N, C-alpha and C positions, 0 to 999 in steps of 0.2 A: 410529108403533108402535116399540117398543124393538128395538134391534139385538142379535143374539145375542152371548153372551160370546166373547172371543177363543178361537180353537181352529181346528178343521177348517173351519168355515164362514168364519171370517175369512180363512183361507188361500185359500179359493175366491174371496172378494171381491178379494183382492190379485192372485191369479193370473189370474182370468178377467174381472175388471173389471165385474161385474154387481152392482147393488144387490140385497141380499137382506134380506127382512123375516122376523123370527123366526116370526111367525104363519103364514107361507106355506109353510114347510118341514114335511114330514110326519115329520121325524126329531126324536127327543128330543135336546135339547142334550147334547153329549158322547157320544152313541151311537157305537159302533164295530162294524163287521161282525165276526162270529165265523166262523172257519174250521171248516167241518164235516168236512173231510177231503180228502186227496189221493186221490180215488177215481175218477179217469178222467172227471171231469165237464167235457168239452170244449165242449159246446154244447147247445142245444135243451131247456132245463129246462121241464117242464110238470107241473102239479099235478093229481093224480087226486082226485076227491071222497072216495074211501075213505081218503085220508091218505097215499098213496104219491106219491113224486116220481120222475119219469122224466127221463133225460137221455141224451145221446149222447157218443161218443168211442171211439177205437180200434176202429172198425168194429163197434161193438156198441151196443145200446140197453140201458141199465141201469135197474133199478127199485130205489129206496131205500124200504123200507117204513116204516110209521109208527113203528117202534121203532128205526130207523136201520140195520137189516140190509140188505146189498147183494145183489141178485139179478140175474142176466143174463136180460133179457127176450127179446132176439133177437141171435144172433151166428152168422154174419156178418149185417150189417144193410144191406148195399148202400151202405155209406158214409153212414149216416144222419147228418143234420145237424139241421134244424129239426123240431120235433114239435108236434102240436096234437091236442086232443081235440075231436071234433065233438059235435053235440047228442045223439047216441046214446052218447056217451062211448067212441067207437072211436078208436084211435090213428091219426092221419094223419102220414105221415113223408115228408120230403124226402130221397130217397136220392141224394145227390150223386155217389156212385160209379157207380150203375146208371142215372143220368140220368133219374130218374122220381119220381113222387109216388104213394105207395101208402096203403092203409088196411088195418089189421089188424082182421079181423072178430071177433065174440065167440067164435067157435070156433077162432080162431087162424089161419085161412086169410088169405091176402093178396090184396087186390083192387087192381089197377093202376088208378089214377084218371087218370093222364096220363103218357105216355112219349114224345110227339112233338107237334109243331105243324106242320101242313101237310106231314107226312111227314118232317120234319127232327127229329133228336134234340135234346133240350134241352142246354144248356151244362153246368149243374150246379145243379139245384134246391137252394135254400139255406134259405129261411125261409117261413113261411106264416101266414095269418090267416083268419078266418071272419066272414061277415056274418050278419045276423039271419035270412036266408032259407036259411042253411046252405051258401051258396056259398063255395068255398075260393079264396083268392088266394095265389099264391106268386111269389117272386122267382127269377130264373134268371141269375145272373151267371156269369162265368168268371174265377176267380183262377188264376194260374199259366199254363201253356202254352195258347196259343190256336190251335195248329196244326191241331187236328182239329175246330174249331167248325163246325157245320153251320147254325146259326140265322142266317139273313140275311133282309133285307127284299126287296121287289120290285126294288129297285135294286142288290141284291147287297151291301148294307152289313151288316156284322155287327150282330146285335141281342143286347143283354143286357136282357131285358124283364121285365115283370110280367104274369102270366096269371091267368085266372079259370077255375075248374073248376065247371061247372054240374051235371054228373053224370059217371060214369065214361066217359072218352073224349071228352066234349064240353068242349072247351077254347077259350077266347077270349083273344087278346092284348089287354091294355088299356093297356100302356105299352111303347113301342118305343125312342124316343130322347129322351124327356122327362127322363130321368136318365142318368148315365154308367154306373153299375154298381150296380144295386139289391141291397140286402142285407136288413136287417130290414124287415118290413111289418106294418101294423096298421090294421084297420078300426075306426073309433070307434063309440061307441054310436049307435043309430038309423041306422047306415050313412051318417052325414053326411060323413065324411072318410076318405081313405086316406092314411096316413103311409108314406113310403118313405125308408129310410136309404140314402143315395147315398155309397158308400165305395169310391172308385177309388184304393186305396192302393198299387197297383203302378206308379203313374205319378207322377213329380214334378209337382206342381201339379194333380193330379187332384182331383175333387170329394170333399169330406169333410163332407157336408151332410145335414141332415134336412129333407125337403120334405113339404108337405101339399097334397093335391089334393081338390077337391070330388068326391064320389062320387055318381053319379046312380042312380036307382032300378033301371035296367037293368044295373047293375054295371059301367058304364064311367066313366071319369074325364072331367072337363072340363080339357083341357090348359092353357088360359089361366088357370085358377084356381091354378096352382102357386104356393105361398107358401113362402119360406124360413123355417124355424122356428129352426134353430141351425146354426152353421158352426164346425167344428173347424179350419178353415184348413189349416195345414201339419202338424197332428198326425194321430194315427190317428183316423179318422172313426167314424161311428156303426155299430153292429152291431145286435143284437136289441133290441127295445123292448116295453114294456108300458104300461098306463094304470091309474090308480087311480079310485075312484068319485067323485072330485072333478075328474077330467079332467086331472090332472097326468101328464106323460110321464116314464117311467123308461127311459133310453137307455144301453146299454152302449157304452163308447167310451174313447178316450184311450189313453195308453201311459206306462209308467214308465221304460223304457229306450229311447232313440232308436233308430230303424232307418234310418240314413242311406243314401242321400240321400232316402229316400221319406217317412219319418215322424219328426217331432220330438216329443220328450217334454218340451220346455222349458216349454210353457204348459198343455197339456191332459193332465193326469195320468190314469192308468188308473182306471176306476171306473164307477159308474152315475150319469149326469147326470140330476138331477131338474129338469124344466122345467115352467113354467106353460104353459097352453094356447097363449099367444102367443109362447112361446119364451124368456121370461125365465128365467135360471138361478136356481133356488131353493136347490139344495144339491148336494153331491157325496158319494156313498158311495165313499170312496177304498178301492180294492182293491190291495194291494201286489204282486199276481201278474199278470204279462202272459201272454196277452192276455185282457182282459175281453170276453167274447163275447156274453152273453145274460143274461136274468133272467126271473123269473116270481114270482107271488104264491102263497102257500100257507098252511097252517095252517087250523084250523077257522074262524077269523075272517078268513082271507085277509089278515092283517096281518103276515105274515112274507115279506120279500123274499128270494128265493134267487137267487144269482148264480154263473155258471160262469166260470172264469178259469184258463186253462192247465192243465186237468185237475183243478183244485181246486173245491170247492163252498163257498160262503160264505152266511151269512144275517144279516139285521138286521131288527129290528122297526120297523114304521112305525105312524103313528097313524090311518091311513085304509085301509080295505080295498081290495084290488085289484079290478079289473074283469075277470072271466073269464066270457065269455058262456055257456060250456057248463055252468057251475055254477048258472046262473040268478041270479047275484049281480052 
């Protein structure tokens, strides 16, 4: 099959060393992301079926309506980070400041879904995903000071894990030490896999990897099934991620300006890395603003990819609809 014309994709080939075929990328040749605005879009973008886009930043949850107007949905937000709509289109939030996961009901009241495990406070809930049964999975890393961490295993070792919420207050830990520092999480269609972004960027030589685990019907993983999908090596590792309806992965990561000694920008530039299911790099949506944190699909056809980066919001059209379970698509 023909190779794409010289340009962004050719740069990716030279920079990242992965063969890319034009027919495999969901981007139109020459497509570039559009900056939607410097509107406090720090993290957690999520699309509402009504046409609104929600995101987090600055201790608030913001709603951008279908006409582009900006509205404060909740402030303060408990340090909201990752967002998700469940199958009843209720907003579920990782409150990294209040160390809990909550759900906003249709009447605006807040239901606490999880605020401890075994009587110990969470580290800082970060990102979340949902399976076909409506069970919610969330990551619980700790970036920054670790002095007040309570979460430990039976041997007293600190845990930065992944948890499953079956119902309010009913929480199970499904990953303890299989990754170093979980960030973005994603359950694949038919609950076959759990993808975990392992981004230990506060440590020289820490993990900067995307892993895939087999997910069992009871909502637990098979530890020995762990498969490396992509490795950012010494660069800034993976953050939030999504999947399109052909199974491609869209992973926020990389860096444009190095953060020595922890993160290099020499090889893996900031943007959304588009990967085949087996981890082969297909394309890069280069975003010139650090740090690129997360992405989601939106638009009536779910073919607009929205990206959050350093308080700014970006968009780019793709040729395949995104996969968003709560929309039924």
